[in-house]
C-alpha positions as CSV (number, residue, x, y, z in Angstrom):
1,M,150.8,77.1,143.4
2,S,149.7,75.3,140.3
3,L,146.9,72.9,140.5
4,P,147.8,69.3,139.6
5,S,145.4,67.0,137.9
6,P,143.7,64.9,140.6
7,D,144.1,61.8,138.3
8,N,147.8,61.8,138.1
9,E,150.4,60.3,140.4
10,P,154.0,61.6,140.3
11,D,154.9,58.9,137.8
12,G,151.9,59.6,135.6
13,R,149.9,56.5,136.5
14,G,146.2,57.0,137.0
15,S,144.7,56.7,140.4
16,Q,141.5,57.4,142.3
17,P,140.4,60.9,143.4
18,H,141.5,60.6,147.1
19,D,145.1,60.4,146.0
20,G,145.1,63.6,144.0
21,L,143.3,65.6,146.8
22,M,145.7,64.3,149.5
23,R,148.8,65.1,147.5
24,F,147.5,68.5,146.6
25,M,146.5,69.5,150.1
26,L,149.6,68.2,151.8
27,N,151.7,70.4,149.7
28,F,150.3,73.5,151.3
29,P,152.6,74.8,154.1
30,G,151.3,73.7,157.5
31,V,148.9,71.0,156.3
32,A,151.3,68.1,156.5
33,A,152.6,69.5,159.8
34,D,149.2,69.5,161.4
35,E,148.5,66.0,160.2
36,L,151.6,64.7,161.9
37,R,151.2,66.9,164.9
38,H,147.8,65.4,165.5
39,S,148.6,61.8,165.0
40,L,152.3,61.0,165.7
41,P,153.2,59.6,169.2
42,A,154.5,62.1,171.8
43,D,157.9,60.5,171.9
44,V,158.3,61.0,168.2
45,L,157.0,64.6,168.2
46,A,159.6,65.3,171.0
47,V,162.6,64.6,168.7
48,V,161.4,65.7,165.2
49,D,160.5,69.1,163.8
50,V,157.1,68.6,162.1
51,D,157.0,72.3,161.0
52,Q,159.8,71.4,158.5
53,V,158.1,68.4,157.1
54,E,158.6,67.9,153.3
55,P,156.2,65.8,151.1
56,L,158.2,63.9,148.5
57,P,157.2,62.9,145.0
58,A,157.2,59.2,145.5
59,S,154.5,56.5,145.5
60,F,154.8,52.8,146.6
61,T,151.2,51.6,146.3
62,E,151.0,48.2,144.7
63,P,149.2,48.2,141.3
64,E,146.4,46.0,142.4
65,L,145.6,48.3,145.4
66,R,145.5,51.7,143.6
67,T,141.7,51.8,143.6
68,T,141.5,51.4,147.3
69,H,144.7,52.9,148.6
70,S,146.8,56.1,148.1
71,D,150.0,57.1,149.6
72,V,152.5,59.9,150.2
73,L,156.1,59.9,151.7
74,L,156.9,62.6,154.1
75,R,160.5,63.5,155.3
76,V,160.8,65.1,158.7
77,P,164.2,66.4,160.2
78,Y,165.3,65.7,163.7
79,R,165.3,68.7,166.0
80,D,168.9,68.3,167.1
81,Q,170.3,66.9,163.7
82,P,168.4,68.8,160.9
83,N,170.5,67.1,158.2
84,H,169.1,63.7,159.2
85,H,165.5,62.7,158.8
86,V,162.7,60.4,159.9
87,Y,160.5,59.2,157.0
88,V,156.7,58.9,157.5
89,Y,155.1,56.6,155.0
90,A,151.4,57.7,155.0
91,L,148.9,55.3,153.5
92,V,145.3,56.3,153.1
93,E,142.9,53.3,153.1
94,H,139.7,53.9,151.2
95,Q,137.9,50.7,152.2
96,S,134.8,50.2,154.3
97,T,136.7,47.9,156.7
98,P,140.4,47.8,157.7
99,S,142.7,45.3,156.1
100,P,144.1,42.6,158.5
101,A,147.2,42.4,156.3
102,M,148.1,46.1,156.7
103,A,151.1,45.5,158.9
104,E,152.6,42.9,156.5
105,R,152.0,45.3,153.6
106,M,153.7,48.1,155.4
107,A,156.7,45.9,156.1
108,R,157.2,45.2,152.4
109,T,156.8,48.9,151.7
110,I,159.5,50.0,154.2
111,L,162.0,47.9,152.2
112,K,161.0,49.9,149.1
113,V,161.4,53.2,151.0
114,W,164.9,52.2,152.1
115,E,165.8,51.5,148.5
116,H,164.3,54.8,147.5
117,T,166.3,56.8,150.0
118,R,169.5,55.2,148.8
119,T,168.7,55.9,145.2
120,H,167.2,59.4,145.5
121,H,168.5,60.8,148.8
122,G,172.0,59.6,149.1
123,M,171.5,57.4,152.1
124,D,174.3,54.9,153.0
125,K,173.4,51.5,151.8
126,H,174.5,50.0,155.1
127,Q,172.4,52.4,157.2
128,H,168.6,52.9,157.0
129,P,166.5,55.8,158.2
130,L,163.7,55.3,160.5
131,V,160.4,54.8,158.5
132,L,157.2,55.2,160.5
133,P,154.2,53.3,159.0
134,Y,151.2,55.7,159.2
135,V,147.7,54.8,158.1
136,I,144.9,57.3,157.5
137,Y,141.7,55.3,157.7
138,H,138.2,56.5,156.8
139,G,136.0,53.5,156.5
140,R,132.5,53.1,157.7
141,Y,133.4,51.8,161.2
142,R,136.3,52.3,163.6
143,W,139.7,50.5,163.1
144,L,139.5,47.3,165.1
145,S,142.1,45.3,163.1
146,R,145.7,44.3,163.8
147,T,148.2,47.2,164.3
148,N,151.4,45.3,164.9
149,L,153.2,42.8,162.6
150,H,153.7,40.6,165.7
151,D,149.9,40.0,165.7
152,N,150.2,38.3,162.3
153,L,152.4,35.5,163.7
154,E,150.9,32.1,164.3
155,L,149.8,31.7,167.9
156,A,152.7,29.4,169.0
157,A,155.3,32.1,167.9
158,R,153.6,34.8,170.0
159,S,154.6,33.5,173.4
160,N,156.4,35.8,175.8
161,E,159.5,33.7,175.6
162,L,159.9,34.3,171.9
163,Q,158.9,37.9,171.6
164,H,162.4,39.2,171.4
165,H,163.0,37.1,168.3
166,D,160.2,38.5,166.1
167,L,159.9,41.7,164.1
168,Q,158.0,44.4,166.0
169,L,156.3,46.8,163.5
170,Q,153.8,49.1,165.1
171,L,151.3,50.9,162.9
172,I,150.3,54.5,163.7
173,I,146.6,54.8,162.9
174,N,144.6,58.0,162.3
175,D,141.2,56.4,162.8
176,L,138.8,59.1,161.4
177,P,135.6,57.2,162.1
178,R,136.2,57.5,165.8
179,Y,135.7,61.3,165.7
180,S,132.3,62.9,165.9
181,D,131.1,65.6,163.5
182,E,131.7,68.3,166.1
183,E,135.3,67.0,166.9
184,L,136.2,67.1,163.2
185,T,134.9,70.6,162.5
186,S,136.2,72.2,165.7
187,R,139.7,70.8,166.0
188,P,142.5,73.3,165.8
189,G,144.8,73.5,162.9
190,H,145.3,74.7,159.4
191,L,142.1,75.3,157.5
192,Y,143.0,73.0,154.6
193,W,144.0,70.2,157.0
194,R,140.6,70.4,158.7
195,F,138.9,70.4,155.3
196,L,140.9,67.3,154.3
197,S,139.9,65.5,157.4
198,V,136.2,66.2,156.9
199,L,136.4,65.3,153.2
200,F,138.0,61.9,153.9
201,A,135.8,61.2,157.0
202,R,132.4,62.1,155.6
203,N,132.7,61.6,151.9
204,R,129.6,59.4,151.5
205,D,126.9,62.0,152.2
206,I,126.9,65.3,150.3
207,P,124.5,67.3,152.5
208,T,126.4,66.3,155.7
209,L,129.7,67.0,154.0
210,L,128.7,70.5,152.8
211,S,127.3,71.3,156.2
212,M,130.5,70.3,157.9
213,L,132.7,72.2,155.4
214,D,130.6,75.3,156.2
215,A,131.1,74.7,160.0
216,V,134.9,74.4,159.5
217,A,134.9,77.7,157.5
218,A,132.8,79.4,160.1
219,N,135.6,78.9,162.6
220,D,138.3,80.2,160.2
221,R,137.5,83.4,158.2
222,R,140.4,82.9,155.7
223,P,138.9,82.2,152.2
224,L,139.8,79.1,150.3
225,S,142.2,79.8,147.4
226,D,140.8,79.3,143.9
227,D,143.0,76.2,143.5
228,A,141.8,74.6,146.8
229,A,138.2,75.4,146.2
230,T,138.3,73.8,142.7
231,A,140.2,70.8,144.0
232,I,137.5,70.2,146.6
233,I,134.7,70.6,144.1
234,V,136.3,68.2,141.6
235,Y,137.0,65.7,144.4
236,I,133.4,65.6,145.6
237,M,132.2,65.2,142.0
238,K,134.5,62.3,141.4
239,I,133.7,60.3,144.5
240,G,130.1,60.2,143.3
241,A,128.7,62.2,146.3
242,I,126.7,64.4,143.9
243,Q,123.6,62.5,142.7
244,K,121.7,65.2,140.8
245,I,122.2,68.5,139.0
246,E,120.8,70.5,142.0
247,D,123.6,69.1,144.2
248,A,126.2,70.3,141.7
249,Y,124.6,73.8,141.6
250,E,124.6,74.0,145.4
251,L,128.2,73.0,145.6
252,L,129.5,75.4,142.9
253,T,127.5,78.4,144.4
254,S,128.8,77.6,147.9
255,Y,132.3,78.6,146.7
256,P,132.1,81.8,144.6
257,N,135.9,82.4,144.5
258,L,136.6,79.9,141.6
259,E,137.5,82.5,138.9
260,H,140.3,81.5,136.5
261,T,140.9,78.0,137.9
262,M,137.4,76.9,136.7
263,T,138.8,77.0,133.2
264,T,141.0,74.0,134.0
265,Y,138.0,71.9,135.1
266,I,135.4,72.8,132.5
267,E,136.0,69.5,130.8
268,E,136.0,67.7,134.1
269,S,132.5,69.0,134.8
270,L,131.3,68.0,131.3
271,E,132.7,64.5,131.7
272,F,131.0,64.2,135.1
273,L,127.6,65.2,133.4
274,R,128.1,62.5,130.7
275,Q,128.6,59.9,133.5
276,M,125.5,61.1,135.3
277,A,123.5,60.9,132.1
278,T,124.7,57.4,131.5
279,K,123.9,56.3,135.1
280,S,120.4,57.8,134.8
281,G,119.7,55.7,131.7
282,L,119.6,58.8,129.5
283,E,120.5,58.7,125.8
284,Q,124.2,58.3,125.2
285,G,126.4,60.8,123.4
286,R,124.8,64.2,122.7
287,G,121.2,63.3,123.7
288,E,118.6,65.6,125.2
289,G,119.2,64.5,128.8
290,L,122.9,65.4,128.5
291,L,122.1,68.7,126.8
292,D,119.9,69.7,129.7
293,G,122.6,68.6,132.2
294,R,125.2,70.8,130.4
295,R,122.8,73.8,130.4
296,Q,122.3,73.4,134.2
297,M,126.0,73.0,134.9
298,L,126.8,76.2,132.8
299,L,124.2,78.1,134.9
300,A,125.9,76.9,138.1
301,I,129.3,78.1,136.8
302,I,127.8,81.5,135.7
303,A,126.3,81.9,139.2
304,A,129.7,81.1,140.8
305,R,131.6,83.5,138.6
306,F,129.2,86.4,138.0
307,G,126.4,86.0,140.5
308,E,122.8,84.8,140.0
309,P,122.1,85.0,136.3
310,A,119.4,87.4,135.0
311,T,116.2,85.9,133.6
312,S,117.3,86.7,130.1
313,T,120.6,84.9,130.6
314,H,118.9,82.0,132.2
315,Q,116.5,81.7,129.2
316,R,119.3,82.0,126.7
317,V,121.4,79.3,128.3
318,L,118.4,76.9,128.5
319,A,117.8,77.4,124.8
320,G,121.4,76.8,123.9
321,T,122.6,74.0,121.6
322,H,125.6,71.7,122.1
323,E,127.6,74.0,119.9
324,D,126.5,77.1,121.9
325,L,127.5,75.4,125.1
326,D,130.9,74.4,123.8
327,R,131.6,78.0,123.0
328,W,130.0,79.5,126.1
329,S,131.7,77.1,128.6
330,V,135.1,78.4,127.7
331,A,134.0,82.0,127.3
332,V,132.4,82.1,130.8
333,A,135.7,81.1,132.4
334,T,137.8,83.6,130.5
335,E,135.7,86.7,129.7
336,A,135.3,89.6,132.1
337,T,131.5,90.0,131.9
338,I,128.6,87.6,131.2
339,E,127.6,89.8,128.3
340,D,130.9,89.2,126.6
341,A,130.8,85.5,127.4
342,L,127.4,84.9,125.8
343,R,127.6,87.2,122.8
């Protein structure tokens, strides 16, 4: 599996880091199935085959919401009619509190999904597939907002006598804040799905996040693939959970199986350091603060790839110039030994 850029949506538009991680993880076999198996109502699970779920390359997030929302469209076949499908429109909300307009927003999106299925999947224009509106929520507090389009009607229209005239659109909510740390780390399912749940639910505190990821891994001895480990590292960097160089070092050395995929994200790491230098009030451009940050990050990458660096290696890197670090950063990811990388 090739690792997509976490910044790119299927149509090439930039988005925030949650979107890239979600799309990447849901493309692993079993991850999307576990997400649906955990959250869909029992009556839906009884008639669809979630083990055959297919993530589709489509996005319907409105432009003004791309910094706070990301989405993915999933296609799931019926058990008794595998050539027909239910579509699950999954929207991840990255806000501290739930949106009271979510049901209305989902209603607009379902119309777009119907148009998409006609254009790209050959659906009859006079028949529409069932589209389930599914929200993955990971705000600071539990979801206590409206879950049905009916609740958005004015009070007079919500009388029992008129209910059969309005549009009933029930949201399916995966309310991550309702789960305790223990529930998130011990739940059964695919390793990557459990990692994804923890990353979304606890992405504001790096020590807690790392501890919970370790707890998940302790219950499943399968190692992370290079692609998945790198995607997780880049995600944690981009959400700003890392506040200092020591955190970056701890994170990289926690996952020693990065190997060749680290090459792809050398520039990601350097850009992250430039941003940290700016936030810390350090000199812009190629200042001394940034130089020291680059040295520390290179030592972390060396430790992840070759093991704890020798004293001589440590001293050489700490004395390196920007030009040295430009050369060594690429060599460390491609050469077979640390001696070849730093010659």
